[in-house]
Gaussian input, Z-matrix of N, CA and C with variables (Angstrom, degrees):
# hf/3-21g

backbone

0 1
 N
 C     1     B1
 C     2     B2     1     A1
 N     3     B3     2     A2     1     D1
 C     4     B4     3     A3     2     D2
 C     5     B5     4     A4     3     D3
 N     6     B6     5     A5     4     D4
 C     7     B7     6     A6     5     D5
 C     8     B8     7     A7     6     D6
 N     9     B9     8     A8     7     D7
 C    10    B10     9     A9     8     D8
 C    11    B11    10    A10     9     D9
 N    12    B12    11    A11    10    D10
 C    13    B13    12    A12    11    D11
 C    14    B14    13    A13    12    D12
 N    15    B15    14    A14    13    D13
 C    16    B16    15    A15    14    D14
 C    17    B17    16    A16    15    D15
 N    18    B18    17    A17    16    D16
 C    19    B19    18    A18    17    D17
 C    20    B20    19    A19    18    D18
 N    21    B21    20    A20    19    D19
 C    22    B22    21    A21    20    D20
 C    23    B23    22    A22    21    D21
 N    24    B24    23    A23    22    D22
 C    25    B25    24    A24    23    D23
 C    26    B26    25    A25    24    D24
 N    27    B27    26    A26    25    D25
 C    28    B28    27    A27    26    D26
 C    29    B29    28    A28    27    D27
 N    30    B30    29    A29    28    D28
 C    31    B31    30    A30    29    D29
 C    32    B32    31    A31    30    D30
 N    33    B33    32    A32    31    D31
 C    34    B34    33    A33    32    D32
 C    35    B35    34    A34    33    D33
 N    36    B36    35    A35    34    D34
 C    37    B37    36    A36    35    D35
 C    38    B38    37    A37    36    D36
 N    39    B39    38    A38    37    D37
 C    40    B40    39    A39    38    D38
 C    41    B41    40    A40    39    D39
 N    42    B42    41    A41    40    D40
 C    43    B43    42    A42    41    D41
 C    44    B44    43    A43    42    D42
 N    45    B45    44    A44    43    D43
 C    46    B46    45    A45    44    D44
 C    47    B47    46    A46    45    D45
 N    48    B48    47    A47    46    D46
 C    49    B49    48    A48    47    D47
 C    50    B50    49    A49    48    D48
 N    51    B51    50    A50    49    D49
 C    52    B52    51    A51    50    D50
 C    53    B53    52    A52    51    D51
 N    54    B54    53    A53    52    D52
 C    55    B55    54    A54    53    D53
 C    56    B56    55    A55    54    D54
 N    57    B57    56    A56    55    D55
 C    58    B58    57    A57    56    D56
 C    59    B59    58    A58    57    D57
 N    60    B60    59    A59    58    D58
 C    61    B61    60    A60    59    D59
 C    62    B62    61    A61    60    D60
 N    63    B63    62    A62    61    D61
 C    64    B64    63    A63    62    D62
 C    65    B65    64    A64    63    D63
 N    66    B66    65    A65    64    D64
 C    67    B67    66    A66    65    D65
 C    68    B68    67    A67    66    D66
 N    69    B69    68    A68    67    D67
 C    70    B70    69    A69    68    D68
 C    71    B71    70    A70    69    D69
 N    72    B72    71    A71    70    D70
 C    73    B73    72    A72    71    D71
 C    74    B74    73    A73    72    D72
 N    75    B75    74    A74    73    D73
 C    76    B76    75    A75    74    D74
 C    77    B77    76    A76    75    D75
 N    78    B78    77    A77    76    D76
 C    79    B79    78    A78    77    D77
 C    80    B80    79    A79    78    D78
 N    81    B81    80    A80    79    D79
 C    82    B82    81    A81    80    D80
 C    83    B83    82    A82    81    D81
 N    84    B84    83    A83    82    D82
 C    85    B85    84    A84    83    D83
 C    86    B86    85    A85    84    D84
 N    87    B87    86    A86    85    D85
 C    88    B88    87    A87    86    D86
 C    89    B89    88    A88    87    D87
 N    90    B90    89    A89    88    D88
 C    91    B91    90    A90    89    D89
 C    92    B92    91    A91    90    D90
 N    93    B93    92    A92    91    D91
 C    94    B94    93    A93    92    D92
 C    95    B95    94    A94    93    D93
 N    96    B96    95    A95    94    D94
 C    97    B97    96    A96    95    D95
 C    98    B98    97    A97    96    D96
 N    99    B99    98    A98    97    D97
 C   100   B100    99    A99    98    D98
 C   101   B101   100   A100    99    D99
 N   102   B102   101   A101   100   D100
 C   103   B103   102   A102   101   D101
 C   104   B104   103   A103   102   D102
 N   105   B105   104   A104   103   D103
 C   106   B106   105   A105   104   D104
 C   107   B107   106   A106   105   D105
 N   108   B108   107   A107   106   D106
 C   109   B109   108   A108   107   D107
 C   110   B110   109   A109   108   D108
 N   111   B111   110   A110   109   D109
 C   112   B112   111   A111   110   D110
 C   113   B113   112   A112   111   D111
 N   114   B114   113   A113   112   D112
 C   115   B115   114   A114   113   D113
 C   116   B116   115   A115   114   D114
 N   117   B117   116   A116   115   D115
 C   118   B118   117   A117   116   D116
 C   119   B119   118   A118   117   D117
 N   120   B120   119   A119   118   D118
 C   121   B121   120   A120   119   D119
 C   122   B122   121   A121   120   D120
 N   123   B123   122   A122   121   D121
 C   124   B124   123   A123   122   D122
 C   125   B125   124   A124   123   D123
 N   126   B126   125   A125   124   D124
 C   127   B127   126   A126   125   D125
 C   128   B128   127   A127   126   D126
 N   129   B129   128   A128   127   D127
 C   130   B130   129   A129   128   D128
 C   131   B131   130   A130   129   D129
 N   132   B132   131   A131   130   D130
 C   133   B133   132   A132   131   D131
 C   134   B134   133   A133   132   D132
 N   135   B135   134   A134   133   D133
 C   136   B136   135   A135   134   D134
 C   137   B137   136   A136   135   D135
 N   138   B138   137   A137   136   D136
 C   139   B139   138   A138   137   D137
 C   140   B140   139   A139   138   D138
 N   141   B141   140   A140   139   D139
 C   142   B142   141   A141   140   D140
 C   143   B143   142   A142   141   D141
 N   144   B144   143   A143   142   D142
 C   145   B145   144   A144   143   D143
 C   146   B146   145   A145   144   D144
 N   147   B147   146   A146   145   D145
 C   148   B148   147   A147   146   D146
 C   149   B149   148   A148   147   D147
 N   150   B150   149   A149   148   D148
 C   151   B151   150   A150   149   D149
 C   152   B152   151   A151   150   D150
 N   153   B153   152   A152   151   D151
 C   154   B154   153   A153   152   D152
 C   155   B155   154   A154   153   D153
 N   156   B156   155   A155   154   D154
 C   157   B157   156   A156   155   D155
 C   158   B158   157   A157   156   D156
 N   159   B159   158   A158   157   D157
 C   160   B160   159   A159   158   D158
 C   161   B161   160   A160   159   D159
 N   162   B162   161   A161   160   D160
 C   163   B163   162   A162   161   D161
 C   164   B164   163   A163   162   D162
 N   165   B165   164   A164   163   D163
 C   166   B166   165   A165   164   D164
 C   167   B167   166   A166   165   D165
 N   168   B168   167   A167   166   D166
 C   169   B169   168   A168   167   D167
 C   170   B170   169   A169   168   D168
 N   171   B171   170   A170   169   D169
 C   172   B172   171   A171   170   D170
 C   173   B173   172   A172   171   D171
 N   174   B174   173   A173   172   D172
 C   175   B175   174   A174   173   D173
 C   176   B176   175   A175   174   D174
 N   177   B177   176   A176   175   D175
 C   178   B178   177   A177   176   D176
 C   179   B179   178   A178   177   D177
 N   180   B180   179   A179   178   D178
 C   181   B181   180   A180   179   D179
 C   182   B182   181   A181   180   D180
 N   183   B183   182   A182   181   D181
 C   184   B184   183   A183   182   D182
 C   185   B185   184   A184   183   D183
 N   186   B186   185   A185   184   D184
 C   187   B187   186   A186   185   D185
 C   188   B188   187   A187   186   D186
 N   189   B189   188   A188   187   D187
 C   190   B190   189   A189   188   D188
 C   191   B191   190   A190   189   D189
 N   192   B192   191   A191   190   D190
 C   193   B193   192   A192   191   D191
 C   194   B194   193   A193   192   D192
 N   195   B195   194   A194   193   D193
 C   196   B196   195   A195   194   D194
 C   197   B197   196   A196   195   D195
 N   198   B198   197   A197   196   D196
 C   199   B199   198   A198   197   D197
 C   200   B200   199   A199   198   D198
 N   201   B201   200   A200   199   D199
 C   202   B202   201   A201   200   D200
 C   203   B203   202   A202   201   D201
 N   204   B204   203   A203   202   D202
 C   205   B205   204   A204   203   D203
 C   206   B206   205   A205   204   D204
 N   207   B207   206   A206   205   D205
 C   208   B208   207   A207   206   D206
 C   209   B209   208   A208   207   D207
 N   210   B210   209   A209   208   D208
 C   211   B211   210   A210   209   D209
 C   212   B212   211   A211   210   D210
 N   213   B213   212   A212   211   D211
 C   214   B214   213   A213   212   D212
 C   215   B215   214   A214   213   D213
 N   216   B216   215   A215   214   D214
 C   217   B217   216   A216   215   D215
 C   218   B218   217   A217   216   D216
 N   219   B219   218   A218   217   D217
 C   220   B220   219   A219   218   D218
 C   221   B221   220   A220   219   D219
 N   222   B222   221   A221   220   D220
 C   223   B223   222   A222   221   D221
 C   224   B224   223   A223   222   D222
 N   225   B225   224   A224   223   D223
 C   226   B226   225   A225   224   D224
 C   227   B227   226   A226   225   D225
 N   228   B228   227   A227   226   D226
 C   229   B229   228   A228   227   D227
 C   230   B230   229   A229   228   D228
 N   231   B231   230   A230   229   D229
 C   232   B232   231   A231   230   D230
 C   233   B233   232   A232   231   D231
 N   234   B234   233   A233   232   D232
 C   235   B235   234   A234   233   D233
 C   236   B236   235   A235   234   D234
 N   237   B237   236   A236   235   D235
 C   238   B238   237   A237   236   D236
 C   239   B239   238   A238   237   D237
 N   240   B240   239   A239   238   D238
 C   241   B241   240   A240   239   D239
 C   242   B242   241   A241   240   D240
 N   243   B243   242   A242   241   D241
 C   244   B244   243   A243   242   D242
 C   245   B245   244   A244   243   D243
 N   246   B246   245   A245   244   D244
 C   247   B247   246   A246   245   D245
 C   248   B248   247   A247   246   D246
 N   249   B249   248   A248   247   D247
 C   250   B250   249   A249   248   D248
 C   251   B251   250   A250   249   D249
 N   252   B252   251   A251   250   D250
 C   253   B253   252   A252   251   D251
 C   254   B254   253   A253   252   D252
 N   255   B255   254   A254   253   D253
 C   256   B256   255   A255   254   D254
 C   257   B257   256   A256   255   D255
 N   258   B258   257   A257   256   D256
 C   259   B259   258   A258   257   D257
 C   260   B260   259   A259   258   D258
 N   261   B261   260   A260   259   D259
 C   262   B262   261   A261   260   D260
 C   263   B263   262   A262   261   D261
 N   264   B264   263   A263   262   D262
 C   265   B265   264   A264   263   D263
 C   266   B266   265   A265   264   D264

   B1=1.4443
   B2=1.5236
   B3=1.2978
   B4=1.4533
   B5=1.5141
   B6=1.3632
   B7=1.4457
   B8=1.4897
   B9=1.3257
   B10=1.4551
   B11=1.5477
   B12=1.3636
   B13=1.4318
   B14=1.4896
   B15=1.3697
   B16=1.4662
   B17=1.4763
   B18=1.3953
   B19=1.4332
   B20=1.6165
   B21=1.2743
   B22=1.5010
   B23=1.4900
   B24=1.3151
   B25=1.3953
   B26=1.5639
   B27=1.3197
   B28=1.4337
   B29=1.5090
   B30=1.3835
   B31=1.4114
   B32=1.6142
   B33=1.3046
   B34=1.5122
   B35=1.5224
   B36=1.3324
   B37=1.4260
   B38=1.5154
   B39=1.3023
   B40=1.4825
   B41=1.5593
   B42=1.3311
   B43=1.4357
   B44=1.5116
   B45=1.2701
   B46=1.4026
   B47=1.5440
   B48=1.3387
   B49=1.4142
   B50=1.5351
   B51=1.3693
   B52=1.4471
   B53=1.5501
   B54=1.3579
   B55=1.4408
   B56=1.5284
   B57=1.3181
   B58=1.4439
   B59=1.5477
   B60=1.3359
   B61=1.3967
   B62=1.5100
   B63=1.3472
   B64=1.4848
   B65=1.5047
   B66=1.3419
   B67=1.4332
   B68=1.5845
   B69=1.2987
   B70=1.4353
   B71=1.5298
   B72=1.3189
   B73=1.5327
   B74=1.5333
   B75=1.3353
   B76=1.4521
   B77=1.4592
   B78=1.3645
   B79=1.4970
   B80=1.5553
   B81=1.3650
   B82=1.4265
   B83=1.5150
   B84=1.3694
   B85=1.4532
   B86=1.5810
   B87=1.2468
   B88=1.4263
   B89=1.5448
   B90=1.3182
   B91=1.5224
   B92=1.5043
   B93=1.4046
   B94=1.4430
   B95=1.5215
   B96=1.3619
   B97=1.4290
   B98=1.5634
   B99=1.3048
   B100=1.4367
   B101=1.5092
   B102=1.3373
   B103=1.4155
   B104=1.5519
   B105=1.3246
   B106=1.4591
   B107=1.4969
   B108=1.3086
   B109=1.4673
   B110=1.5030
   B111=1.3099
   B112=1.4226
   B113=1.5497
   B114=1.2715
   B115=1.4737
   B116=1.5073
   B117=1.3968
   B118=1.4109
   B119=1.5590
   B120=1.3174
   B121=1.3992
   B122=1.5405
   B123=1.3146
   B124=1.4625
   B125=1.5223
   B126=1.2750
   B127=1.5015
   B128=1.5226
   B129=1.3619
   B130=1.5103
   B131=1.4996
   B132=1.2856
   B133=1.4526
   B134=1.5092
   B135=1.3453
   B136=1.4348
   B137=1.5673
   B138=1.3413
   B139=1.4871
   B140=1.5154
   B141=1.3368
   B142=1.5183
   B143=1.4912
   B144=1.3520
   B145=1.4176
   B146=1.5556
   B147=1.2869
   B148=1.4138
   B149=1.5474
   B150=1.3186
   B151=1.4562
   B152=1.5286
   B153=1.3986
   B154=1.4572
   B155=1.5194
   B156=1.3424
   B157=1.4419
   B158=1.5665
   B159=1.2655
   B160=1.4135
   B161=1.5253
   B162=1.3408
   B163=1.4638
   B164=1.5221
   B165=1.3227
   B166=1.5280
   B167=1.5391
   B168=1.3684
   B169=1.4296
   B170=1.5755
   B171=1.3094
   B172=1.4499
   B173=1.4807
   B174=1.3592
   B175=1.4485
   B176=1.5304
   B177=1.3128
   B178=1.4580
   B179=1.5831
   B180=1.3256
   B181=1.4868
   B182=1.5116
   B183=1.3123
   B184=1.4582
   B185=1.5193
   B186=1.3136
   B187=1.4364
   B188=1.5564
   B189=1.2921
   B190=1.4942
   B191=1.4832
   B192=1.3425
   B193=1.5005
   B194=1.5115
   B195=1.3741
   B196=1.4292
   B197=1.5324
   B198=1.2630
   B199=1.4792
   B200=1.5179
   B201=1.3391
   B202=1.4242
   B203=1.4383
   B204=1.3171
   B205=1.4395
   B206=1.5173
   B207=1.3332
   B208=1.4025
   B209=1.5767
   B210=1.2907
   B211=1.4485
   B212=1.5188
   B213=1.3105
   B214=1.4807
   B215=1.5440
   B216=1.3301
   B217=1.4518
   B218=1.5677
   B219=1.3597
   B220=1.5386
   B221=1.4955
   B222=1.2403
   B223=1.4802
   B224=1.5082
   B225=1.3453
   B226=1.4395
   B227=1.6188
   B228=1.3381
   B229=1.4666
   B230=1.5194
   B231=1.2890
   B232=1.4774
   B233=1.5316
   B234=1.3262
   B235=1.4106
   B236=1.5025
   B237=1.3626
   B238=1.4617
   B239=1.5007
   B240=1.3572
   B241=1.4768
   B242=1.5126
   B243=1.3144
   B244=1.4661
   B245=1.4939
   B246=1.2971
   B247=1.5079
   B248=1.5558
   B249=1.3173
   B250=1.5072
   B251=1.5643
   B252=1.2736
   B253=1.4863
   B254=1.5394
   B255=1.3285
   B256=1.4969
   B257=1.4916
   B258=1.3368
   B259=1.5004
   B260=1.5486
   B261=1.2739
   B262=1.4400
   B263=1.5029
   B264=1.2644
   B265=1.4577
   B266=1.4802
   A1=107.51
   A2=121.42
   A3=123.82
   A4=112.40
   A5=119.31
   A6=124.36
   A7=110.99
   A8=113.83
   A9=122.14
   A10=112.06
   A11=117.19
   A12=121.47
   A13=106.61
   A14=116.94
   A15=122.85
   A16=107.24
   A17=117.28
   A18=120.91
   A19=107.82
   A20=116.69
   A21=117.14
   A22=111.48
   A23=116.37
   A24=121.28
   A25=110.38
   A26=117.43
   A27=118.90
   A28=112.88
   A29=117.83
   A30=117.81
   A31=102.54
   A32=113.50
   A33=119.94
   A34=109.10
   A35=115.88
   A36=123.72
   A37=108.19
   A38=118.51
   A39=120.43
   A40=105.25
   A41=112.72
   A42=120.27
   A43=113.76
   A44=119.08
   A45=122.86
   A46=112.14
   A47=117.28
   A48=122.09
   A49=108.25
   A50=114.76
   A51=120.84
   A52=108.53
   A53=115.52
   A54=120.05
   A55=109.43
   A56=118.04
   A57=126.49
   A58=106.66
   A59=117.30
   A60=119.33
   A61=112.03
   A62=117.72
   A63=119.99
   A64=107.56
   A65=115.59
   A66=121.73
   A67=113.64
   A68=117.07
   A69=121.07
   A70=113.99
   A71=113.48
   A72=118.45
   A73=112.93
   A74=116.58
   A75=120.62
   A76=111.36
   A77=116.12
   A78=119.39
   A79=110.02
   A80=118.63
   A81=121.97
   A82=111.93
   A83=113.86
   A84=122.03
   A85=108.84
   A86=117.62
   A87=124.45
   A88=112.82
   A89=113.00
   A90=117.89
   A91=113.01
   A92=118.16
   A93=121.05
   A94=113.16
   A95=116.81
   A96=119.31
   A97=111.29
   A98=117.97
   A99=124.01
   A100=113.62
   A101=117.84
   A102=124.93
   A103=108.06
   A104=117.83
   A105=119.70
   A106=114.74
   A107=115.70
   A108=124.38
   A109=108.53
   A110=120.71
   A111=124.33
   A112=111.86
   A113=118.60
   A114=120.96
   A115=107.16
   A116=115.17
   A117=119.75
   A118=108.65
   A119=118.53
   A120=121.94
   A121=109.91
   A122=115.24
   A123=123.83
   A124=110.13
   A125=116.35
   A126=121.54
   A127=105.91
   A128=110.49
   A129=116.12
   A130=106.12
   A131=115.09
   A132=121.09
   A133=110.51
   A134=118.36
   A135=120.68
   A136=110.38
   A137=116.94
   A138=119.45
   A139=111.72
   A140=117.06
   A141=120.68
   A142=108.78
   A143=118.81
   A144=123.55
   A145=112.08
   A146=117.72
   A147=123.33
   A148=114.90
   A149=112.51
   A150=122.13
   A151=104.76
   A152=117.23
   A153=121.48
   A154=108.01
   A155=116.31
   A156=119.29
   A157=109.37
   A158=120.46
   A159=124.78
   A160=110.55
   A161=115.74
   A162=118.90
   A163=110.29
   A164=110.76
   A165=119.93
   A166=103.49
   A167=117.94
   A168=120.93
   A169=111.39
   A170=115.00
   A171=119.69
   A172=111.38
   A173=121.13
   A174=119.31
   A175=107.92
   A176=115.56
   A177=120.25
   A178=107.62
   A179=114.37
   A180=120.74
   A181=113.16
   A182=117.90
   A183=122.67
   A184=114.08
   A185=119.33
   A186=121.94
   A187=110.57
   A188=117.83
   A189=122.48
   A190=105.05
   A191=116.49
   A192=121.76
   A193=105.50
   A194=114.47
   A195=119.09
   A196=111.13
   A197=114.87
   A198=120.94
   A199=107.17
   A200=114.81
   A201=119.02
   A202=114.50
   A203=119.22
   A204=126.56
   A205=109.69
   A206=114.71
   A207=121.51
   A208=110.73
   A209=117.31
   A210=120.01
   A211=108.12
   A212=115.07
   A213=120.40
   A214=104.69
   A215=114.95
   A216=121.79
   A217=109.31
   A218=114.25
   A219=118.58
   A220=110.65
   A221=116.33
   A222=124.50
   A223=112.25
   A224=118.10
   A225=121.02
   A226=115.30
   A227=112.52
   A228=122.37
   A229=111.99
   A230=116.89
   A231=122.29
   A232=104.05
   A233=119.11
   A234=126.23
   A235=113.65
   A236=117.49
   A237=121.98
   A238=103.84
   A239=114.81
   A240=123.85
   A241=107.52
   A242=115.14
   A243=121.11
   A244=108.32
   A245=117.27
   A246=119.56
   A247=110.48
   A248=113.60
   A249=116.39
   A250=107.03
   A251=116.13
   A252=120.40
   A253=108.18
   A254=112.41
   A255=118.77
   A256=105.73
   A257=116.89
   A258=122.27
   A259=111.31
   A260=120.33
   A261=123.92
   A262=112.25
   A263=120.72
   A264=128.48
   A265=109.79
   D1=129.43
   D2=-171.32
   D3=-80.87
   D4=66.07
   D5=177.95
   D6=-104.83
   D7=151.97
   D8=-175.08
   D9=-67.18
   D10=-41.36
   D11=-178.39
   D12=-132.18
   D13=139.18
   D14=176.98
   D15=-126.47
   D16=129.78
   D17=-178.31
   D18=-127.89
   D19=119.95
   D20=177.50
   D21=-73.87
   D22=146.56
   D23=176.78
   D24=-123.34
   D25=137.63
   D26=178.59
   D27=-79.05
   D28=-34.11
   D29=-179.70
   D30=-157.98
   D31=141.24
   D32=171.20
   D33=-123.40
   D34=123.44
   D35=174.97
   D36=-112.89
   D37=122.07
   D38=-172.52
   D39=-129.14
   D40=145.90
   D41=172.39
   D42=-155.94
   D43=175.66
   D44=-178.12
   D45=104.94
   D46=-145.52
   D47=-177.82
   D48=-80.90
   D49=119.84
   D50=-176.67
   D51=-120.09
   D52=121.50
   D53=-175.93
   D54=-118.44
   D55=120.33
   D56=-179.48
   D57=-89.67
   D58=127.17
   D59=179.83
   D60=-133.45
   D61=166.54
   D62=177.43
   D63=-83.96
   D64=173.54
   D65=-174.85
   D66=-60.66
   D67=-43.58
   D68=179.53
   D69=-61.99
   D70=-44.12
   D71=174.76
   D72=-63.31
   D73=-39.33
   D74=175.88
   D75=-55.56
   D76=-49.47
   D77=-174.19
   D78=-69.67
   D79=-30.66
   D80=176.40
   D81=-60.45
   D82=-45.08
   D83=-178.12
   D84=-72.24
   D85=-34.81
   D86=179.52
   D87=-63.87
   D88=-34.40
   D89=179.59
   D90=-74.24
   D91=-16.31
   D92=178.80
   D93=-77.72
   D94=-12.15
   D95=-179.62
   D96=-107.18
   D97=139.68
   D98=-177.41
   D99=-68.72
   D100=-47.47
   D101=178.53
   D102=-137.98
   D103=75.43
   D104=-174.94
   D105=-71.26
   D106=143.80
   D107=171.30
   D108=-84.57
   D109=124.09
   D110=179.69
   D111=-125.37
   D112=129.68
   D113=178.14
   D114=-109.44
   D115=133.22
   D116=173.80
   D117=-121.66
   D118=149.23
   D119=179.18
   D120=170.33
   D121=-166.81
   D122=177.66
   D123=-103.34
   D124=134.03
   D125=-179.58
   D126=-111.02
   D127=126.03
   D128=175.97
   D129=-114.20
   D130=130.37
   D131=-175.78
   D132=-150.05
   D133=141.53
   D134=178.99
   D135=-64.46
   D136=-24.26
   D137=178.64
   D138=-70.89
   D139=-12.75
   D140=174.92
   D141=-107.77
   D142=21.31
   D143=178.18
   D144=66.49
   D145=35.17
   D146=179.12
   D147=64.70
   D148=12.65
   D149=-179.98
   D150=-87.25
   D151=138.52
   D152=177.84
   D153=-88.35
   D154=135.30
   D155=174.59
   D156=-125.19
   D157=150.47
   D158=176.96
   D159=-79.00
   D160=133.28
   D161=179.91
   D162=-137.20
   D163=156.72
   D164=175.97
   D165=-122.93
   D166=122.49
   D167=-176.14
   D168=-122.41
   D169=141.05
   D170=173.84
   D171=-132.02
   D172=130.71
   D173=174.40
   D174=-77.36
   D175=138.83
   D176=-175.17
   D177=-150.16
   D178=111.88
   D179=176.34
   D180=50.75
   D181=44.38
   D182=176.64
   D183=83.39
   D184=2.16
   D185=175.91
   D186=-118.46
   D187=163.52
   D188=176.08
   D189=-105.51
   D190=120.53
   D191=174.82
   D192=-94.87
   D193=125.69
   D194=-175.33
   D195=-123.12
   D196=130.75
   D197=172.06
   D198=-115.11
   D199=125.59
   D200=177.97
   D201=-78.60
   D202=91.34
   D203=-177.68
   D204=146.95
   D205=-179.63
   D206=177.93
   D207=-105.88
   D208=150.38
   D209=179.67
   D210=-139.02
   D211=157.73
   D212=175.75
   D213=-83.08
   D214=118.43
   D215=-172.52
   D216=-98.73
   D217=145.71
   D218=175.64
   D219=-62.29
   D220=161.18
   D221=179.46
   D222=-68.11
   D223=-19.54
   D224=-178.76
   D225=-70.84
   D226=-11.13
   D227=-176.43
   D228=-75.24
   D229=140.87
   D230=164.76
   D231=-93.75
   D232=111.09
   D233=-174.67
   D234=-97.54
   D235=126.38
   D236=175.55
   D237=-117.63
   D238=121.55
   D239=176.95
   D240=-95.76
   D241=117.98
   D242=-179.93
   D243=-104.40
   D244=136.57
   D245=176.02
   D246=-71.34
   D247=-30.03
   D248=178.95
   D249=-151.60
   D250=142.26
   D251=175.58
   D252=-121.12
   D253=133.37
   D254=178.55
   D255=-121.97
   D256=122.44
   D257=-178.29
   D258=-90.45
   D259=20.41
   D260=-179.67
   D261=-143.75
   D262=178.15
   D263=178.17
   D264=59.73

């Protein structure tokens, strides 16, 4: 993914307000940030039947914006690659 900085993460634990959006909406919100932090990885959740899905996540104004899938990100992003993402605990 053509990002300026890439940071590996051992584990990402996220909670709070989670908003799932489509690809177009994700990019509209991404453009509002000068240097957005974006996390990519696989999400495992019982709500998905314990199936892992690829997600792209961006914190935005106290919420987590989630796109179910991978996208080509602009170079202005600070990318964190997580081996696993847990949306609870």
